[in-house]
C-alpha positions as a Markdown table, in Angstrom:
| # | Residue | x | y | z |
|---|---|---|---|---|
| 1 | Unk | 13.1 | 84.4 | 142.8 |
| 2 | Unk | 13.0 | 82.7 | 139.5 |
| 3 | Unk | 16.8 | 82.4 | 138.1 |
| 4 | Unk | 17.1 | 84.7 | 134.9 |
| 5 | Unk | 17.0 | 83.8 | 131.8 |
| 6 | Unk | 20.8 | 84.0 | 130.5 |
| 7 | Unk | 20.6 | 85.3 | 127.3 |
| 8 | Unk | 24.3 | 85.6 | 124.9 |
| 9 | Unk | 24.0 | 88.2 | 122.1 |
| 10 | Unk | 26.2 | 88.1 | 119.3 |
| 11 | Unk | 26.6 | 91.1 | 117.0 |
| 12 | Unk | 28.6 | 93.5 | 115.8 |
| 13 | Unk | 26.7 | 97.0 | 115.6 |
| 14 | Unk | 27.5 | 98.9 | 118.5 |
| 15 | Unk | 23.9 | 100.2 | 118.3 |
| 16 | Unk | 22.0 | 97.8 | 117.9 |
| 17 | Unk | 24.2 | 95.4 | 120.5 |
| 18 | Unk | 23.7 | 98.3 | 123.2 |
| 19 | Unk | 19.9 | 99.0 | 122.6 |
| 20 | Unk | 19.0 | 95.4 | 122.3 |
| 21 | Unk | 20.6 | 94.4 | 125.5 |
| 22 | Unk | 19.2 | 97.1 | 127.1 |
| 23 | Unk | 15.6 | 96.1 | 126.3 |
| 24 | Unk | 16.0 | 92.2 | 127.0 |
| 25 | Unk | 17.6 | 93.2 | 130.4 |
| 26 | Unk | 14.3 | 95.6 | 131.2 |
| 27 | Unk | 12.2 | 92.8 | 129.9 |
| 28 | Unk | 14.1 | 90.8 | 132.8 |
| 29 | Unk | 17.0 | 88.6 | 130.7 |
| 30 | Unk | 20.7 | 88.5 | 131.9 |
| 31 | Unk | 22.6 | 89.4 | 129.0 |
| 32 | Unk | 25.9 | 88.6 | 127.8 |
| 33 | Unk | 26.7 | 90.8 | 124.6 |
| 34 | Unk | 29.3 | 90.0 | 122.1 |
| 35 | Unk | 30.9 | 92.0 | 119.2 |
| 36 | Unk | 31.5 | 89.4 | 117.2 |
| 37 | Unk | 31.6 | 85.3 | 116.2 |
| 38 | Unk | 35.1 | 84.4 | 118.3 |
| 39 | Unk | 34.5 | 86.2 | 121.2 |
| 40 | Unk | 30.5 | 84.9 | 121.2 |
| 41 | Unk | 32.2 | 81.2 | 120.7 |
| 42 | Unk | 34.7 | 81.7 | 123.8 |
| 43 | Unk | 31.7 | 83.4 | 126.0 |
| 44 | Unk | 29.4 | 80.6 | 125.1 |
| 45 | Unk | 31.9 | 77.8 | 126.3 |
| 46 | Unk | 32.7 | 79.9 | 129.7 |
| 47 | Unk | 29.2 | 81.0 | 130.6 |
| 48 | Unk | 26.5 | 78.2 | 129.0 |
| 49 | Unk | 23.6 | 80.7 | 128.3 |
| 50 | Unk | 20.1 | 79.3 | 128.3 |
| 51 | Unk | 19.6 | 80.3 | 124.6 |
| 52 | Unk | 21.8 | 82.3 | 122.1 |
| 53 | Unk | 20.9 | 85.1 | 119.4 |
| 54 | Unk | 23.3 | 85.5 | 116.4 |
| 55 | Unk | 23.8 | 88.2 | 113.8 |
| 56 | Unk | 24.5 | 86.3 | 110.5 |
| 57 | Unk | 27.3 | 89.2 | 109.9 |
| 58 | Unk | 29.6 | 89.3 | 112.3 |
| 59 | Unk | 33.4 | 89.6 | 112.1 |
| 60 | Unk | 35.8 | 86.4 | 112.9 |
| 61 | Unk | 33.4 | 83.9 | 112.8 |
| 62 | Unk | 30.3 | 84.8 | 111.0 |
| 63 | Unk | 26.8 | 83.7 | 112.8 |
| 64 | Unk | 25.9 | 80.4 | 111.0 |
| 65 | Unk | 29.6 | 79.1 | 111.8 |
| 66 | Unk | 29.2 | 80.3 | 115.2 |
| 67 | Unk | 25.3 | 78.1 | 115.5 |
| 68 | Unk | 27.3 | 75.1 | 113.9 |
| 69 | Unk | 29.9 | 75.4 | 116.7 |
| 70 | Unk | 27.4 | 75.6 | 119.5 |
| 71 | Unk | 25.2 | 73.2 | 117.8 |
| 72 | Unk | 28.3 | 70.7 | 118.1 |
| 73 | Unk | 28.6 | 71.2 | 121.5 |
| 74 | Unk | 24.6 | 71.7 | 123.1 |
| 75 | Unk | 21.1 | 71.7 | 122.1 |
| 76 | Unk | 20.8 | 74.9 | 123.6 |
| 77 | Unk | 18.4 | 77.1 | 121.5 |
| 78 | Unk | 19.6 | 79.4 | 118.9 |
| 79 | Unk | 17.9 | 81.9 | 117.1 |
| 80 | Unk | 19.7 | 83.9 | 114.3 |
| 81 | Unk | 19.0 | 87.6 | 112.9 |
| 82 | Unk | 19.0 | 88.5 | 109.3 |
| 83 | Unk | 18.8 | 91.7 | 107.7 |
| 84 | Unk | 16.9 | 89.9 | 104.7 |
| 85 | Unk | 14.1 | 87.9 | 105.3 |
| 86 | Unk | 14.3 | 86.3 | 101.7 |
| 87 | Unk | 17.9 | 86.0 | 102.4 |
| 88 | Unk | 20.0 | 82.8 | 101.7 |
| 89 | Unk | 21.2 | 83.4 | 104.9 |
| 90 | Unk | 17.8 | 82.3 | 106.6 |
| 91 | Unk | 18.3 | 78.9 | 105.2 |
| 92 | Unk | 21.8 | 78.3 | 105.7 |
| 93 | Unk | 21.2 | 79.8 | 109.6 |
| 94 | Unk | 18.4 | 77.1 | 109.5 |
| 95 | Unk | 20.3 | 74.3 | 108.3 |
| 96 | Unk | 22.9 | 75.1 | 110.4 |
| 97 | Unk | 20.8 | 74.0 | 113.3 |
| 98 | Unk | 19.0 | 77.3 | 114.7 |
| 99 | Unk | 15.6 | 76.8 | 115.7 |
| 100 | Unk | 14.2 | 80.3 | 114.5 |
| 101 | Unk | 15.3 | 83.5 | 113.2 |
| 102 | Unk | 14.4 | 87.3 | 113.2 |
| 103 | Unk | 14.2 | 89.6 | 110.5 |
| 104 | Unk | 16.2 | 93.0 | 111.5 |
| 105 | Unk | 15.2 | 95.8 | 112.0 |
| 106 | Unk | 13.1 | 94.4 | 114.9 |
| 107 | Unk | 10.8 | 95.9 | 117.4 |
| 108 | Unk | 12.0 | 94.8 | 121.1 |
| 109 | Unk | 8.4 | 93.8 | 121.9 |
| 110 | Unk | 8.5 | 91.4 | 119.2 |
| 111 | Unk | 12.2 | 89.8 | 119.9 |
| 112 | Unk | 11.4 | 89.4 | 123.8 |
| 113 | Unk | 8.1 | 87.3 | 122.5 |
| 114 | Unk | 9.8 | 85.4 | 119.9 |
| 115 | Unk | 12.8 | 84.3 | 122.3 |
| 116 | Unk | 9.8 | 83.5 | 125.1 |
| 117 | Unk | 7.9 | 81.7 | 122.4 |
| 118 | Unk | 11.6 | 79.3 | 122.2 |
| 119 | Unk | 11.9 | 79.1 | 125.3 |
| 120 | Unk | 8.6 | 77.7 | 126.1 |
| 121 | Unk | 9.2 | 75.0 | 123.4 |
| 122 | Unk | 12.3 | 73.8 | 125.1 |
| 123 | Unk | 11.4 | 73.7 | 128.8 |
| 124 | Unk | 8.1 | 72.1 | 128.0 |
| 125 | Unk | 9.0 | 69.5 | 125.1 |
| 126 | Unk | 5.1 | 68.2 | 125.7 |
| 127 | Unk | 4.1 | 64.3 | 124.8 |
| 128 | Unk | 1.8 | 63.3 | 122.3 |
| 129 | Unk | -1.7 | 64.0 | 122.5 |
| 130 | Unk | -4.4 | 61.8 | 123.9 |
| 131 | Unk | -5.7 | 59.2 | 121.9 |
| 132 | Unk | -2.9 | 59.4 | 119.4 |
| 133 | Unk | -2.4 | 56.5 | 117.1 |
| 134 | Unk | 0.5 | 54.4 | 116.1 |
| 135 | Unk | 1.6 | 51.2 | 114.4 |
| 136 | Unk | 2.3 | 50.1 | 117.8 |
| 137 | Unk | 2.7 | 51.3 | 121.5 |
| 138 | Unk | 4.4 | 49.8 | 124.0 |
| 139 | Unk | 4.9 | 52.0 | 127.4 |
| 140 | Unk | 5.0 | 55.3 | 126.0 |
| 141 | Unk | 7.1 | 53.9 | 123.0 |
| 142 | Unk | 5.7 | 54.6 | 119.4 |
| 143 | Unk | 7.3 | 52.2 | 116.7 |
| 144 | Unk | 7.0 | 52.8 | 112.5 |
| 145 | Unk | 9.1 | 50.4 | 111.3 |
| 146 | Unk | 12.4 | 50.8 | 112.3 |
| 147 | Unk | 12.4 | 53.9 | 114.3 |
| 148 | Unk | 11.3 | 54.2 | 117.4 |
| 149 | Unk | 10.1 | 57.1 | 119.5 |
| 150 | Unk | 10.1 | 57.0 | 123.2 |
| 151 | Unk | 7.6 | 59.9 | 124.5 |
| 152 | Unk | 7.9 | 59.7 | 128.0 |
| 153 | Unk | 11.9 | 59.4 | 128.1 |
| 154 | Unk | 12.1 | 61.7 | 125.3 |
| 155 | Unk | 14.6 | 59.5 | 123.3 |
| 156 | Unk | 14.5 | 58.0 | 119.3 |
| 157 | Unk | 16.1 | 54.8 | 118.0 |
| 158 | Unk | 16.6 | 53.8 | 114.3 |
| 159 | Unk | 17.1 | 50.4 | 113.9 |
| 160 | Unk | 18.1 | 50.1 | 117.5 |
| 161 | Unk | 20.6 | 53.1 | 117.5 |
| 162 | Unk | 19.9 | 56.0 | 119.6 |
| 163 | Unk | 19.0 | 59.3 | 117.3 |
| 164 | Unk | 20.6 | 62.6 | 118.7 |
| 165 | Unk | 17.4 | 65.2 | 118.3 |
| 166 | Unk | 17.7 | 69.1 | 119.1 |
| 167 | Unk | 14.3 | 69.6 | 121.3 |
| 168 | Unk | 12.9 | 71.4 | 118.0 |
| 169 | Unk | 13.4 | 68.7 | 115.5 |
| 170 | Unk | 11.8 | 66.2 | 119.0 |
| 171 | Unk | 8.6 | 68.7 | 119.2 |
| 172 | Unk | 8.4 | 68.3 | 115.2 |
| 173 | Unk | 8.9 | 64.5 | 115.4 |
| 174 | Unk | 6.2 | 63.9 | 118.6 |
| 175 | Unk | 3.7 | 66.0 | 116.3 |
| 176 | Unk | 3.9 | 63.8 | 113.2 |
| 177 | Unk | 4.5 | 60.4 | 115.6 |
| 178 | Unk | 0.8 | 62.1 | 117.0 |
| 179 | Unk | -1.0 | 60.9 | 113.8 |
| 180 | Unk | 0.4 | 59.2 | 111.5 |
| 181 | Unk | -0.6 | 58.8 | 108.1 |
| 182 | Unk | -2.1 | 62.3 | 108.9 |
| 183 | Unk | -1.2 | 65.3 | 106.9 |
| 184 | Unk | -0.1 | 68.5 | 108.8 |
| 185 | Unk | 0.1 | 71.5 | 107.2 |
| 186 | Unk | 2.8 | 74.1 | 107.1 |
| 187 | Unk | 0.9 | 76.4 | 109.0 |
| 188 | Unk | -0.2 | 73.9 | 111.9 |
| 189 | Unk | 3.5 | 73.0 | 112.5 |
| 190 | Unk | 3.9 | 76.6 | 112.9 |
| 191 | Unk | 1.4 | 76.9 | 115.7 |
| 192 | Unk | 1.9 | 73.7 | 117.2 |
| 193 | Unk | 5.5 | 73.7 | 117.1 |
| 194 | Unk | 6.9 | 77.0 | 116.9 |
| 195 | Unk | 3.8 | 78.6 | 118.7 |
| 196 | Unk | 3.6 | 80.8 | 116.1 |
| 197 | Unk | -0.4 | 81.6 | 116.6 |
| 198 | Unk | -0.2 | 84.6 | 114.4 |
| 199 | Unk | 1.5 | 82.5 | 110.8 |
| 200 | Unk | 5.4 | 82.5 | 110.1 |
| 201 | Unk | 7.5 | 81.7 | 107.5 |
| 202 | Unk | 7.2 | 78.4 | 106.3 |
| 203 | Unk | 10.6 | 77.7 | 105.3 |
| 204 | Unk | 11.8 | 77.5 | 108.9 |
| 205 | Unk | 9.4 | 74.5 | 108.9 |
| 206 | Unk | 11.0 | 72.8 | 105.7 |
| 207 | Unk | 14.3 | 73.1 | 106.7 |
| 208 | Unk | 13.4 | 71.6 | 109.8 |
| 209 | Unk | 11.6 | 68.4 | 108.1 |
| 210 | Unk | 14.2 | 68.0 | 105.7 |
| 211 | Unk | 16.9 | 68.1 | 109.7 |
| 212 | Unk | 14.8 | 65.5 | 110.4 |
| 213 | Unk | 14.8 | 63.3 | 107.3 |
| 214 | Unk | 18.5 | 63.2 | 107.6 |
| 215 | Unk | 17.9 | 61.6 | 111.2 |
| 216 | Unk | 15.5 | 59.3 | 111.2 |
| 217 | Unk | 15.3 | 58.3 | 107.4 |
| 218 | Unk | 14.1 | 60.4 | 103.8 |
| 219 | Unk | 11.7 | 58.0 | 103.3 |
| 220 | Unk | 10.0 | 58.1 | 106.8 |
| 221 | Unk | 8.5 | 61.3 | 106.2 |
| 222 | Unk | 6.3 | 62.2 | 103.3 |
| 223 | Unk | 5.5 | 65.5 | 101.3 |
| 224 | Unk | 1.9 | 65.9 | 100.0 |
| 225 | Unk | 2.4 | 68.7 | 97.8 |
| 226 | Unk | -0.1 | 71.6 | 98.2 |
| 227 | Unk | -0.9 | 70.3 | 101.8 |
| 228 | Unk | 2.2 | 69.7 | 104.1 |
| 229 | Unk | 4.0 | 66.6 | 105.3 |
| 230 | Unk | 3.1 | 63.1 | 106.8 |
| 231 | Unk | 4.9 | 60.1 | 109.1 |
| 232 | Unk | 4.4 | 57.0 | 107.7 |
| 233 | Unk | 2.7 | 54.7 | 109.7 |
């Protein structure tokens, strides 16, 4: 029997917390549900879940701060829950290291689908697609100036120094490095990296690109206004 996926769920609303926990458990997940950020952090450290669902507005330690604390210690996938799709909280959560977000109120089936999509991304980081072009290839290592991307070892180095990327950032970089110089639209990146075959909020892409730039060099990924982004070869 396959091992259950363990979900840490932090939500202060009792009704939402209990209903969502039940829906997740019915879908086969093991769930640890906590009512505030501090207890959520303790549960994360004690249980080391496979994925974390964090409501933005929880007492003690808010969801964004909790996400930062988790990201300091782990690359475990994080999904933020926000009551407003246009809230600055969404961007703050993504900038803190969240991999995705879901807007409340949400349907249980939709949440389960998003969780599974994130887990697929993390379980299969993927490699460069056949036919990838690059400025240099050596045993699975792509080189772009001072940037080296090891597509087999899933490691990145900049000027010889290791660069720590989350799995989502790594997948994003692999998409860019598989076709350097080619403009990739936000919708295409949503489909390939976030598994959004139905489309999604392009802010997710924009924030992750900006986070990736801070790690591999601001000038390495170029914005093509009105079209998307491309990696400079």
